[in-house]
DRENSE-599329 format. One record per residue (C-alpha): residue number from 0; x, y, z. Coordinates in Angstrom, 3 decimals, m for minus. Each point is the difference from the previous one (the first is absolute). Layout:
// DRENSE-599329
<zati pos="NUM" X="X" Y="Y" Z="Z"/>
...
//
This chain:
// DRENSE-599329
<zati pos="0" X="m0.147" Y="m0.233" Z="0.161"/>
<zati pos="1" X="1.452" Y="3.790" Z="m1.428"/>
<zati pos="2" X="m0.566" Y="2.798" Z="2.408"/>
<zati pos="3" X="m0.149" Y="3.670" Z="m1.330"/>
<zati pos="4" X="2.498" Y="1.995" Z="2.276"/>
<zati pos="5" X="m1.246" Y="3.269" Z="m0.226"/>
<zati pos="6" X="m2.412" Y="0.001" Z="2.623"/>
<zati pos="7" X="0.922" Y="m3.304" Z="1.728"/>
<zati pos="8" X="3.473" Y="m0.451" Z="0.394"/>
<zati pos="9" X="0.356" Y="1.529" Z="3.520"/>
<zati pos="10" X="m2.656" Y="m2.356" Z="1.560"/>
<zati pos="11" X="1.779" Y="m2.769" Z="m2.162"/>
<zati pos="12" X="3.217" Y="0.444" Z="1.158"/>
<zati pos="13" X="m1.355" Y="0.188" Z="3.710"/>
<zati pos="14" X="m2.126" Y="m3.707" Z="m0.238"/>
<zati pos="15" X="3.457" Y="m1.375" Z="m2.128"/>
<zati pos="16" X="2.141" Y="1.102" Z="2.883"/>
<zati pos="17" X="m2.484" Y="m1.546" Z="2.886"/>
<zati pos="18" X="m0.224" Y="m2.973" Z="m2.257"/>
<zati pos="19" X="3.240" Y="m0.780" Z="m0.212"/>
<zati pos="20" X="0.158" Y="0.455" Z="4.286"/>
<zati pos="21" X="m2.228" Y="m2.044" Z="0.466"/>
<zati pos="22" X="1.370" Y="m2.924" Z="m2.510"/>
<zati pos="23" X="3.284" Y="0.453" Z="1.756"/>
<zati pos="24" X="m1.573" Y="m0.300" Z="3.457"/>
<zati pos="25" X="m1.707" Y="m3.405" Z="m1.452"/>
<zati pos="26" X="2.653" Y="m1.052" Z="m1.716"/>
<zati pos="27" X="2.549" Y="0.224" Z="3.115"/>
<zati pos="28" X="m1.679" Y="m3.424" Z="2.314"/>
<zati pos="29" X="m0.343" Y="m1.580" Z="m3.254"/>
<zati pos="30" X="3.771" Y="0.100" Z="m0.946"/>
<zati pos="31" X="1.607" Y="m0.211" Z="3.453"/>
<zati pos="32" X="m2.427" Y="m3.155" Z="m0.229"/>
<zati pos="33" X="1.746" Y="m1.357" Z="m3.410"/>
<zati pos="34" X="2.723" Y="0.695" Z="1.784"/>
<zati pos="35" X="m0.669" Y="m1.843" Z="3.011"/>
<zati pos="36" X="m0.591" Y="m3.039" Z="m1.757"/>
<zati pos="37" X="3.251" Y="0.171" Z="m2.494"/>
<zati pos="38" X="2.439" Y="m3.002" Z="1.294"/>
<zati pos="39" X="2.231" Y="1.270" Z="2.513"/>
<zati pos="40" X="3.251" Y="m2.204" Z="m0.817"/>
<zati pos="41" X="2.433" Y="1.649" Z="m2.612"/>
<zati pos="42" X="m0.112" Y="m2.951" Z="m2.012"/>
<zati pos="43" X="m3.589" Y="m0.118" Z="0.095"/>
<zati pos="44" X="m0.013" Y="3.608" Z="m1.052"/>
<zati pos="45" X="2.240" Y="m0.997" Z="m3.084"/>
<zati pos="46" X="m2.085" Y="m2.682" Z="m0.385"/>
<zati pos="47" X="m2.636" Y="2.307" Z="m0.230"/>
<zati pos="48" X="1.629" Y="2.586" Z="m2.286"/>
<zati pos="49" X="0.904" Y="m2.568" Z="m2.569"/>
<zati pos="50" X="m3.786" Y="m1.248" Z="m0.289"/>
<zati pos="51" X="m1.569" Y="3.312" Z="0.084"/>
<zati pos="52" X="2.708" Y="1.124" Z="m2.980"/>
<zati pos="53" X="m0.855" Y="m3.386" Z="m1.773"/>
<zati pos="54" X="m3.860" Y="0.734" Z="0.364"/>
<zati pos="55" X="m0.142" Y="3.154" Z="m1.726"/>
<zati pos="56" X="2.828" Y="m0.247" Z="m2.217"/>
<zati pos="57" X="m1.797" Y="m3.096" Z="m1.516"/>
<zati pos="58" X="m3.228" Y="2.172" Z="m0.348"/>
<zati pos="59" X="1.862" Y="2.558" Z="m1.428"/>
<zati pos="60" X="1.747" Y="m1.700" Z="m2.689"/>
<zati pos="61" X="m2.702" Y="m1.740" Z="m0.802"/>
<zati pos="62" X="m2.614" Y="3.149" Z="m0.406"/>
<zati pos="63" X="3.057" Y="1.426" Z="m2.178"/>
<zati pos="64" X="0.294" Y="m3.387" Z="m2.065"/>
<zati pos="65" X="0.519" Y="1.619" Z="m3.446"/>
<zati pos="66" X="2.956" Y="1.830" Z="1.286"/>
<zati pos="67" X="1.499" Y="m3.226" Z="0.170"/>
<zati pos="68" X="m0.268" Y="m1.391" Z="m2.922"/>
<zati pos="69" X="0.450" Y="0.923" Z="m3.780"/>
<zati pos="70" X="m3.694" Y="m0.895" Z="m0.943"/>
<zati pos="71" X="m0.884" Y="3.573" Z="m0.120"/>
<zati pos="72" X="0.079" Y="3.184" Z="m2.346"/>
<zati pos="73" X="2.237" Y="2.235" Z="2.302"/>
<zati pos="74" X="3.496" Y="0.150" Z="m1.285"/>
<zati pos="75" X="2.296" Y="m2.739" Z="2.098"/>
<zati pos="76" X="3.545" Y="1.817" Z="0.311"/>
<zati pos="77" X="2.703" Y="m1.981" Z="1.510"/>
<zati pos="78" X="2.833" Y="1.687" Z="1.480"/>
<zati pos="79" X="2.476" Y="m1.708" Z="m2.960"/>
<zati pos="80" X="m0.503" Y="m1.170" Z="m3.710"/>
<zati pos="81" X="0.439" Y="m3.403" Z="0.295"/>
<zati pos="82" X="m2.261" Y="m0.297" Z="2.971"/>
<zati pos="83" X="m2.736" Y="0.801" Z="m3.346"/>
<zati pos="84" X="0.430" Y="m3.779" Z="m0.701"/>
<zati pos="85" X="m1.016" Y="m1.828" Z="2.753"/>
<zati pos="86" X="m3.109" Y="m2.218" Z="m0.501"/>
<zati pos="87" X="m3.474" Y="1.327" Z="0.966"/>
<zati pos="88" X="m0.594" Y="m3.304" Z="2.153"/>
<zati pos="89" X="3.180" Y="1.058" Z="2.250"/>
<zati pos="90" X="m1.803" Y="2.885" Z="1.028"/>
<zati pos="91" X="m3.196" Y="m1.674" Z="0.541"/>
<zati pos="92" X="1.885" Y="m2.682" Z="2.114"/>
<zati pos="93" X="1.847" Y="2.103" Z="2.574"/>
<zati pos="94" X="m3.444" Y="1.941" Z="0.652"/>
<zati pos="95" X="m1.240" Y="m3.639" Z="0.847"/>
<zati pos="96" X="2.811" Y="m0.990" Z="1.831"/>
<zati pos="97" X="m0.348" Y="3.202" Z="1.969"/>
<zati pos="98" X="m3.402" Y="m0.043" Z="1.123"/>
<zati pos="99" X="0.486" Y="m3.400" Z="0.739"/>
<zati pos="100" X="2.521" Y="0.330" Z="2.405"/>
<zati pos="101" X="m1.895" Y="3.237" Z="1.132"/>
<zati pos="102" X="m2.763" Y="m2.662" Z="0.727"/>
<zati pos="103" X="1.995" Y="m2.512" Z="1.600"/>
<zati pos="104" X="1.547" Y="2.431" Z="2.678"/>
<zati pos="105" X="m3.432" Y="0.563" Z="1.223"/>
<zati pos="106" X="0.095" Y="m3.506" Z="0.971"/>
<zati pos="107" X="3.224" Y="m1.200" Z="1.119"/>
<zati pos="108" X="2.896" Y="1.241" Z="1.714"/>
<zati pos="109" X="2.212" Y="2.050" Z="m2.068"/>
<zati pos="110" X="3.475" Y="m1.865" Z="m0.808"/>
<zati pos="111" X="2.708" Y="1.756" Z="m1.625"/>
<zati pos="112" X="m0.041" Y="m1.845" Z="m3.295"/>
<zati pos="113" X="m3.050" Y="0.615" Z="m0.340"/>
<zati pos="114" X="0.376" Y="4.138" Z="0.538"/>
<zati pos="115" X="2.976" Y="m0.210" Z="m2.702"/>
<zati pos="116" X="m1.767" Y="m1.816" Z="m2.649"/>
<zati pos="117" X="m3.040" Y="2.802" Z="0.710"/>
<zati pos="118" X="2.596" Y="2.890" Z="m0.017"/>
<zati pos="119" X="1.987" Y="m1.652" Z="m3.238"/>
<zati pos="120" X="m3.416" Y="m0.142" Z="m1.936"/>
<zati pos="121" X="m1.255" Y="3.615" Z="0.779"/>
<zati pos="122" X="3.642" Y="1.578" Z="m0.742"/>
<zati pos="123" X="m0.196" Y="m2.599" Z="m3.797"/>
<zati pos="124" X="m3.418" Y="1.437" Z="m0.434"/>
<zati pos="125" X="0.779" Y="3.621" Z="0.681"/>
<zati pos="126" X="3.088" Y="m0.066" Z="m2.176"/>
<zati pos="127" X="m2.051" Y="m1.148" Z="m2.927"/>
<zati pos="128" X="m2.130" Y="3.203" Z="0.560"/>
<zati pos="129" X="0.485" Y="3.545" Z="1.256"/>
<zati pos="130" X="m3.304" Y="0.854" Z="0.790"/>
<zati pos="131" X="0.161" Y="m2.883" Z="2.765"/>
<zati pos="132" X="1.751" Y="1.833" Z="1.993"/>
<zati pos="133" X="m2.798" Y="1.803" Z="2.270"/>
<zati pos="134" X="0.677" Y="1.856" Z="3.134"/>
<zati pos="135" X="m1.997" Y="m3.072" Z="1.952"/>
<zati pos="136" X="1.723" Y="m2.329" Z="m2.173"/>
<zati pos="137" X="3.991" Y="1.255" Z="0.968"/>
<zati pos="138" X="m1.443" Y="0.256" Z="3.587"/>
<zati pos="139" X="m1.324" Y="m3.398" Z="0.715"/>
<zati pos="140" X="3.330" Y="m1.559" Z="m1.677"/>
<zati pos="141" X="2.126" Y="2.350" Z="1.985"/>
<zati pos="142" X="m2.226" Y="m2.063" Z="3.108"/>
<zati pos="143" X="0.464" Y="m3.389" Z="m1.511"/>
<zati pos="144" X="3.842" Y="0.893" Z="m0.050"/>
<zati pos="145" X="0.483" Y="0.848" Z="3.081"/>
<zati pos="146" X="m1.801" Y="m3.065" Z="1.161"/>
<zati pos="147" X="2.177" Y="m1.933" Z="m1.969"/>
<zati pos="148" X="3.377" Y="1.106" Z="1.068"/>
<zati pos="149" X="m1.319" Y="0.209" Z="4.151"/>
<zati pos="150" X="m2.264" Y="m2.999" Z="m0.307"/>
<zati pos="151" X="0.998" Y="m1.427" Z="3.206"/>
<zati pos="152" X="0.599" Y="3.750" Z="1.916"/>
<zati pos="153" X="m3.918" Y="1.275" Z="0.592"/>
<zati pos="154" X="1.332" Y="2.742" Z="1.904"/>
<zati pos="155" X="2.307" Y="1.458" Z="m3.005"/>
<zati pos="156" X="m2.738" Y="m0.679" Z="m1.953"/>
<zati pos="157" X="m2.442" Y="1.914" Z="1.279"/>
<zati pos="158" X="2.595" Y="2.672" Z="0.941"/>
<zati pos="159" X="0.507" Y="0.302" Z="m3.592"/>
<zati pos="160" X="m3.508" Y="0.486" Z="m0.901"/>
<zati pos="161" X="m0.460" Y="2.383" Z="2.340"/>
<zati pos="162" X="2.690" Y="2.193" Z="m1.669"/>
<zati pos="163" X="m1.281" Y="m1.119" Z="m3.618"/>
<zati pos="164" X="m3.112" Y="1.869" Z="1.079"/>
<zati pos="165" X="1.447" Y="3.262" Z="1.014"/>
<zati pos="166" X="1.756" Y="m0.191" Z="m3.255"/>
<zati pos="167" X="m3.214" Y="m0.343" Z="m1.658"/>
<zati pos="168" X="m2.029" Y="2.602" Z="1.972"/>
<zati pos="169" X="2.598" Y="2.781" Z="0.028"/>
<zati pos="170" X="0.827" Y="0.028" Z="m4.400"/>
<zati pos="171" X="m3.413" Y="m0.299" Z="m0.166"/>
<zati pos="172" X="m0.525" Y="3.052" Z="1.549"/>
<zati pos="173" X="2.897" Y="1.878" Z="m1.240"/>
<zati pos="174" X="m1.148" Y="m0.752" Z="m3.684"/>
<zati pos="175" X="m3.319" Y="1.393" Z="0.505"/>
<zati pos="176" X="1.337" Y="3.705" Z="0.907"/>
<zati pos="177" X="m0.364" Y="1.255" Z="m3.459"/>
<zati pos="178" X="m2.299" Y="2.022" Z="m2.019"/>
<zati pos="179" X="m1.505" Y="m3.352" Z="m1.709"/>
<zati pos="180" X="m1.288" Y="m1.474" Z="3.045"/>
<zati pos="181" X="m1.229" Y="3.504" Z="0.817"/>
<zati pos="182" X="m1.764" Y="0.052" Z="m3.770"/>
<zati pos="183" X="m0.997" Y="m3.473" Z="m1.202"/>
<zati pos="184" X="m0.652" Y="m2.121" Z="3.503"/>
<zati pos="185" X="m0.843" Y="2.769" Z="2.642"/>
<zati pos="186" X="m1.721" Y="2.462" Z="m1.907"/>
<zati pos="187" X="m1.763" Y="m2.159" Z="m2.972"/>
<zati pos="188" X="m0.280" Y="m3.327" Z="1.483"/>
<zati pos="189" X="m0.259" Y="0.592" Z="3.511"/>
<zati pos="190" X="m2.046" Y="3.085" Z="m0.298"/>
<zati pos="191" X="m1.684" Y="0.098" Z="m3.204"/>
<zati pos="192" X="m0.908" Y="m3.741" Z="m0.533"/>
<zati pos="193" X="m0.570" Y="m1.365" Z="3.967"/>
<zati pos="194" X="m1.264" Y="2.876" Z="1.382"/>
<zati pos="195" X="m1.577" Y="1.610" Z="m2.750"/>
<zati pos="196" X="1.010" Y="3.478" Z="0.267"/>
<zati pos="197" X="0.496" Y="2.974" Z="m2.643"/>
<zati pos="198" X="3.273" Y="2.223" Z="m0.659"/>
<zati pos="199" X="m2.003" Y="2.606" Z="1.365"/>
<zati pos="200" X="m0.996" Y="m1.640" Z="2.909"/>
<zati pos="201" X="3.802" Y="m1.372" Z="0.307"/>
<zati pos="202" X="1.262" Y="3.891" Z="m0.990"/>
<zati pos="203" X="m2.587" Y="1.465" Z="2.817"/>
<zati pos="204" X="1.256" Y="m1.782" Z="3.042"/>
<zati pos="205" X="3.213" Y="m0.210" Z="m1.065"/>
<zati pos="206" X="0.239" Y="m3.782" Z="0.284"/>
<zati pos="207" X="3.353" Y="m0.724" Z="m3.145"/>
<zati pos="208" X="2.627" Y="0.207" Z="2.923"/>
<zati pos="209" X="m1.601" Y="m1.904" Z="2.632"/>
<zati pos="210" X="0.954" Y="m2.859" Z="m2.278"/>
<zati pos="211" X="3.497" Y="0.248" Z="1.379"/>
<zati pos="212" X="m1.262" Y="m1.661" Z="3.423"/>
<zati pos="213" X="m0.254" Y="m2.994" Z="m1.541"/>
<zati pos="214" X="3.728" Y="m0.697" Z="m0.503"/>
<zati pos="215" X="0.964" Y="2.048" Z="2.793"/>
<zati pos="216" X="m1.781" Y="m2.334" Z="1.902"/>
<zati pos="217" X="1.057" Y="m3.243" Z="m1.839"/>
<zati pos="218" X="3.744" Y="1.369" Z="0.921"/>
<zati pos="219" X="m0.560" Y="0.804" Z="3.303"/>
<zati pos="220" X="m1.405" Y="m3.646" Z="0.737"/>
<zati pos="221" X="2.649" Y="m1.985" Z="m1.988"/>
<zati pos="222" X="2.505" Y="2.241" Z="2.783"/>
<zati pos="223" X="m1.701" Y="m0.625" Z="2.904"/>
<zati pos="224" X="0.044" Y="m3.642" Z="m1.285"/>
<zati pos="225" X="3.746" Y="0.254" Z="0.020"/>
<zati pos="226" X="0.196" Y="1.968" Z="3.471"/>
<zati pos="227" X="m2.827" Y="m0.786" Z="2.063"/>
<zati pos="228" X="m0.135" Y="m2.630" Z="2.704"/>
<zati pos="229" X="m3.921" Y="m0.075" Z="m0.448"/>
<zati pos="230" X="0.196" Y="m1.622" Z="m3.401"/>
<zati pos="231" X="m3.478" Y="m1.741" Z="0.456"/>
<zati pos="232" X="m1.662" Y="3.002" Z="0.339"/>
<zati pos="233" X="1.600" Y="1.620" Z="m2.985"/>
<zati pos="234" X="m0.899" Y="m2.935" Z="m1.607"/>
<zati pos="235" X="m3.523" Y="0.689" Z="0.690"/>
<zati pos="236" X="m0.078" Y="3.319" Z="m1.990"/>
<zati pos="237" X="1.601" Y="m2.011" Z="m2.911"/>
<zati pos="238" X="m2.286" Y="m2.333" Z="m0.279"/>
<zati pos="239" X="m2.713" Y="2.876" Z="0.062"/>
<zati pos="240" X="1.447" Y="1.445" Z="m2.974"/>
<zati pos="241" X="m0.054" Y="m3.208" Z="m1.862"/>
<zati pos="242" X="m3.885" Y="m0.179" Z="1.213"/>
<zati pos="243" X="m0.403" Y="3.532" Z="m1.837"/>
<zati pos="244" X="2.089" Y="m0.851" Z="m2.961"/>
<zati pos="245" X="m2.681" Y="m2.980" Z="m0.520"/>
<zati pos="246" X="m2.490" Y="2.159" Z="0.681"/>
<zati pos="247" X="1.120" Y="2.615" Z="m2.634"/>
<zati pos="248" X="0.910" Y="m2.195" Z="m2.977"/>
<zati pos="249" X="m1.968" Y="m3.522" Z="1.131"/>
<zati pos="250" X="m3.542" Y="m1.005" Z="m1.292"/>
<zati pos="251" X="m1.710" Y="2.226" Z="2.243"/>
<zati pos="252" X="1.939" Y="3.441" Z="m1.762"/>
<zati pos="253" X="1.433" Y="0.757" Z="m2.937"/>
<zati pos="254" X="0.376" Y="m3.765" Z="m0.745"/>
<zati pos="255" X="4.146" Y="0.748" Z="m1.560"/>
<zati pos="256" X="3.002" Y="m2.654" Z="m0.174"/>
<zati pos="257" X="m1.852" Y="m2.932" Z="1.385"/>
<zati pos="258" X="2.999" Y="m2.236" Z="0.036"/>
<zati pos="259" X="1.250" Y="1.984" Z="3.060"/>
<zati pos="260" X="m3.125" Y="m0.602" Z="2.201"/>
<zati pos="261" X="1.491" Y="m3.190" Z="1.091"/>
<zati pos="262" X="3.538" Y="1.622" Z="m0.034"/>
<zati pos="263" X="m1.768" Y="2.622" Z="2.721"/>
<zati pos="264" X="m1.336" Y="m2.912" Z="2.022"/>
<zati pos="265" X="3.221" Y="m1.894" Z="0.117"/>
<zati pos="266" X="1.491" Y="3.127" Z="1.489"/>
<zati pos="267" X="m2.504" Y="m0.232" Z="2.642"/>
<zati pos="268" X="0.745" Y="m3.557" Z="0.910"/>
<zati pos="269" X="3.644" Y="0.680" Z="0.008"/>
<zati pos="270" X="m0.338" Y="2.824" Z="2.325"/>
<zati pos="271" X="m1.666" Y="m2.035" Z="2.286"/>
<zati pos="272" X="2.315" Y="m2.935" Z="m0.228"/>
<zati pos="273" X="3.275" Y="1.982" Z="0.106"/>
<zati pos="274" X="m0.604" Y="2.083" Z="3.342"/>
<zati pos="275" X="m2.013" Y="m2.213" Z="1.985"/>
<zati pos="276" X="2.503" Y="m0.052" Z="2.442"/>
<zati pos="277" X="2.452" Y="2.706" Z="0.437"/>
<zati pos="278" X="3.078" Y="0.354" Z="m2.739"/>
<zati pos="279" X="3.501" Y="0.732" Z="1.869"/>
<zati pos="280" X="1.682" Y="3.051" Z="m0.939"/>
<zati pos="281" X="2.387" Y="m0.607" Z="m2.959"/>
<zati pos="282" X="3.799" Y="0.226" Z="0.927"/>
<zati pos="283" X="2.650" Y="1.233" Z="m1.826"/>
<zati pos="284" X="1.362" Y="m3.618" Z="m0.253"/>
<zati pos="285" X="m3.519" Y="m1.213" Z="m1.824"/>
<zati pos="286" X="0.512" Y="2.817" Z="m2.225"/>
<zati pos="287" X="3.311" Y="m0.833" Z="m1.044"/>
<zati pos="288" X="m0.837" Y="m3.721" Z="0.141"/>
<zati pos="289" X="m2.635" Y="0.785" Z="m2.592"/>
<zati pos="290" X="1.615" Y="2.931" Z="m2.065"/>
<zati pos="291" X="m1.058" Y="m1.564" Z="m3.139"/>
<zati pos="292" X="m3.516" Y="0.271" Z="0.936"/>
<zati pos="293" X="0.147" Y="3.549" Z="1.151"/>
<zati pos="294" X="2.016" Y="0.869" Z="m3.672"/>
<zati pos="295" X="m2.995" Y="m1.837" Z="m1.408"/>
<zati pos="296" X="m2.773" Y="2.064" Z="2.005"/>
<zati pos="297" X="1.706" Y="3.362" Z="0.980"/>
<zati pos="298" X="2.609" Y="1.024" Z="m2.219"/>
<zati pos="299" X="m1.326" Y="m1.085" Z="m3.604"/>
<zati pos="300" X="m3.152" Y="1.260" Z="0.291"/>
<zati pos="301" X="1.294" Y="3.578" Z="0.101"/>
<zati pos="302" X="1.239" Y="m0.262" Z="m3.247"/>
<zati pos="303" X="m3.328" Y="m0.758" Z="m0.736"/>
<zati pos="304" X="m0.569" Y="3.858" Z="m0.290"/>
<zati pos="305" X="3.036" Y="0.556" Z="m2.099"/>
<zati pos="306" X="m1.229" Y="m2.492" Z="m2.930"/>
<zati pos="307" X="2.490" Y="m2.546" Z="0.709"/>
<zati pos="308" X="m2.053" Y="m2.844" Z="2.368"/>
<zati pos="309" X="m3.535" Y="m1.527" Z="m0.956"/>
<zati pos="310" X="m2.716" Y="1.966" Z="1.322"/>
<zati pos="311" X="m1.906" Y="m3.207" Z="1.063"/>
<zati pos="312" X="3.245" Y="m1.258" Z="1.520"/>
<zati pos="313" X="m0.293" Y="3.161" Z="2.280"/>
<zati pos="314" X="m3.825" Y="0.258" Z="0.559"/>
<zati pos="315" X="m1.108" Y="2.365" Z="m1.808"/>
<zati pos="316" X="m3.309" Y="m0.443" Z="0.105"/>
<zati pos="317" X="m3.560" Y="2.429" Z="m0.853"/>
<zati pos="318" X="2.833" Y="2.637" Z="m0.021"/>
<zati pos="319" X="m1.318" Y="1.415" Z="m3.284"/>
<zati pos="320" X="3.443" Y="0.197" Z="m1.268"/>
<zati pos="321" X="0.724" Y="m1.868" Z="m3.516"/>
<zati pos="322" X="m0.874" Y="0.164" Z="m3.619"/>
<zati pos="323" X="m2.965" Y="m1.093" Z="m1.450"/>
<zati pos="324" X="0.069" Y="m1.481" Z="m3.768"/>
<zati pos="325" X="m2.220" Y="1.059" Z="m2.497"/>
<zati pos="326" X="m0.733" Y="m1.908" Z="m3.166"/>
<zati pos="327" X="m1.740" Y="0.972" Z="m2.944"/>
<zati pos="328" X="m1.109" Y="m2.005" Z="m2.804"/>
<zati pos="329" X="m1.151" Y="0.951" Z="m3.175"/>
<zati pos="330" X="m3.458" Y="m2.098" Z="0.361"/>
<zati pos="331" X="m0.948" Y="m2.329" Z="3.047"/>
<zati pos="332" X="1.673" Y="m2.641" Z="m0.015"/>
<zati pos="333" X="m2.313" Y="m3.104" Z="0.101"/>
<zati pos="334" X="1.624" Y="m2.192" Z="2.543"/>
<zati pos="335" X="0.850" Y="3.043" Z="2.186"/>
<zati pos="336" X="m3.827" Y="1.258" Z="m0.099"/>
<zati pos="337" X="m0.174" Y="m0.811" Z="3.791"/>
<zati pos="338" X="2.629" Y="2.166" Z="0.920"/>
<zati pos="339" X="m0.614" Y="3.358" Z="m2.122"/>
<zati pos="340" X="m0.762" Y="3.330" Z="2.018"/>
<zati pos="341" X="m3.851" Y="0.514" Z="0.029"/>
<zati pos="342" X="m1.375" Y="2.492" Z="m2.390"/>
<zati pos="343" X="3.848" Y="0.199" Z="m1.948"/>
<zati pos="344" X="m0.449" Y="m0.819" Z="m3.704"/>
<zati pos="345" X="m3.605" Y="1.217" Z="m0.018"/>
<zati pos="346" X="0.768" Y="3.617" Z="m1.634"/>
<zati pos="347" X="1.676" Y="1.276" Z="m2.744"/>
<zati pos="348" X="3.686" Y="0.673" Z="1.040"/>
<zati pos="349" X="m0.469" Y="m1.755" Z="3.272"/>
<zati pos="350" X="2.318" Y="m3.192" Z="m1.230"/>
<zati pos="351" X="m1.104" Y="m3.198" Z="2.426"/>
<zati pos="352" X="3.122" Y="m0.544" Z="3.024"/>
<zati pos="353" X="0.808" Y="m2.342" Z="3.225"/>
<zati pos="354" X="0.938" Y="1.147" Z="2.717"/>
<zati pos="355" X="2.820" Y="m2.607" Z="0.885"/>
<zati pos="356" X="m1.064" Y="0.381" Z="3.736"/>
<zati pos="357" X="m3.330" Y="m0.964" Z="m0.452"/>
<zati pos="358" X="0.465" Y="m2.987" Z="m2.468"/>
<zati pos="359" X="2.359" Y="m1.434" Z="2.735"/>
<zati pos="360" X="m2.352" Y="0.414" Z="2.634"/>
<zati pos="361" X="m2.815" Y="m1.473" Z="m1.923"/>
<zati pos="362" X="1.982" Y="m2.657" Z="m1.638"/>
<zati pos="363" X="2.349" Y="m1.476" Z="1.884"/>
<zati pos="364" X="m1.130" Y="1.890" Z="3.427"/>
<zati pos="365" X="3.656" Y="1.279" Z="0.341"/>
<zati pos="366" X="1.352" Y="3.599" Z="0.210"/>
<zati pos="367" X="2.503" Y="0.352" Z="m2.669"/>
<zati pos="368" X="3.683" Y="0.424" Z="0.800"/>
<zati pos="369" X="0.500" Y="3.482" Z="0.484"/>
<zati pos="370" X="3.189" Y="0.227" Z="m1.646"/>
<zati pos="371" X="1.288" Y="2.133" Z="m3.272"/>
<zati pos="372" X="2.041" Y="m3.087" Z="m1.564"/>
<zati pos="373" X="m2.893" Y="m1.812" Z="0.532"/>
<zati pos="374" X="m2.243" Y="2.196" Z="m1.327"/>
<zati pos="375" X="2.277" Y="m0.173" Z="m3.328"/>
<zati pos="376" X="0.055" Y="m3.791" Z="0.225"/>
<zati pos="377" X="m4.124" Y="0.244" Z="m0.307"/>
<zati pos="378" X="0.308" Y="2.323" Z="m2.927"/>
<zati pos="379" X="2.596" Y="m2.071" Z="m2.256"/>
<zati pos="380" X="m2.310" Y="m3.262" Z="1.213"/>
<zati pos="381" X="m3.172" Y="1.720" Z="m1.175"/>
<zati pos="382" X="1.151" Y="1.405" Z="m3.031"/>
<zati pos="383" X="1.483" Y="m3.291" Z="m1.071"/>
<zati pos="384" X="m3.605" Y="m1.391" Z="0.097"/>
<zati pos="385" X="m2.041" Y="2.472" Z="m1.118"/>
<zati pos="386" X="2.127" Y="1.968" Z="m2.398"/>
<zati pos="387" X="m1.724" Y="2.915" Z="m2.302"/>
<zati pos="388" X="m3.009" Y="m0.296" Z="1.833"/>
<zati pos="389" X="1.806" Y="1.720" Z="3.783"/>
<zati pos="390" X="0.244" Y="3.547" Z="m1.343"/>
<zati pos="391" X="2.085" Y="1.296" Z="2.766"/>
<zati pos="392" X="0.543" Y="m1.205" Z="3.800"/>
<zati pos="393" X="0.619" Y="2.926" Z="2.448"/>
<zati pos="394" X="1.030" Y="0.370" Z="3.336"/>
<zati pos="395" X="m1.295" Y="2.726" Z="2.542"/>
<zati pos="396" X="1.588" Y="0.869" Z="3.105"/>
<zati pos="397" X="m2.967" Y="1.416" Z="2.172"/>
<zati pos="398" X="2.537" Y="2.042" Z="2.432"/>
<zati pos="399" X="1.784" Y="1.755" Z="m2.352"/>
<zati pos="400" X="m2.552" Y="m0.585" Z="m3.255"/>
<zati pos="401" X="2.823" Y="m0.935" Z="m2.122"/>
<zati pos="402" X="m1.250" Y="m1.715" Z="m3.490"/>
<zati pos="403" X="2.595" Y="m2.515" Z="m1.325"/>
<zati pos="404" X="m0.813" Y="m2.127" Z="m3.047"/>
<zati pos="405" X="1.663" Y="m3.485" Z="m0.028"/>
//
């Protein structure tokens, strides 16, 4: 339901604030009870963590199954040319093997051989198509590798899991400190699409820069999660943020990017498991012993701000950054008809076009990897397949307004 903001916004904001306060008060005993029901020993915590990851990872892979096979129209872009000749059945086999391994982990005690086999299967599958390196896939693989290396050291698994979560929230917040987030995500998606506010109301009530509270809050919670002695209480607030995200993009919100719905549920469950017991402060010795994880999670992501590290490996999520790819055709290609933008190609000199982001979301239920070199490879693949029927391919940067033709 959409609201006319010119007269009702003040009342609606107060109503929303009250509803959120009631929701937080209601959720506190529920979350507390969930923590109490979480098994207490560190071995049991890790067992619960493995099953949680296996369950939600399996659901996400099945939901986005076209991401993992080649029977689709969206281009398959391997990182190296020789991988283009890998037979299609191998993609299907790796997908089936991973799903089966994840199902097995739900019912049997994890052993290192099974975990290593799953990790290698996922690594090989992602090596066959770059779009498979989704942020949720990267997160699950990091957790899986932590468990493989430290299978009989549950305390270290939980401490590294805690450190990884700090990195996820910290860099996710940092990437949102941008004009792209305020324009594309906060103003367009939250205020206009979700709350139904008009531009006039947004300007009148000076709501545009209020959106900066979101990244600052995320960064603050990440820092508190690291330094605070009340980590469980901080995890309550993080759980509330994931519930808010699900309300926003979920089936009762704007119904956007359905593949991350189970990921948000997974994050809630992981927070409950990891912080079921107090997490000890991380010592200097622990940092030194696990320096390779520190580099991967805290040093390399800094390079993403300079274009020298992958955005999804730095948890650049819903930041409004990145370029949008537009593919213009001379006429509507029959097999691509479901993916053309509504109304395009219906008027004189209005060439039919496809937005890569929307195509990917609709067909493979995954977002394109937001890297310029990936866009160039996709452009080459599309031109090779559709030849002269493609008029032009454009990259548009919403932050700078720059348009680049590929």
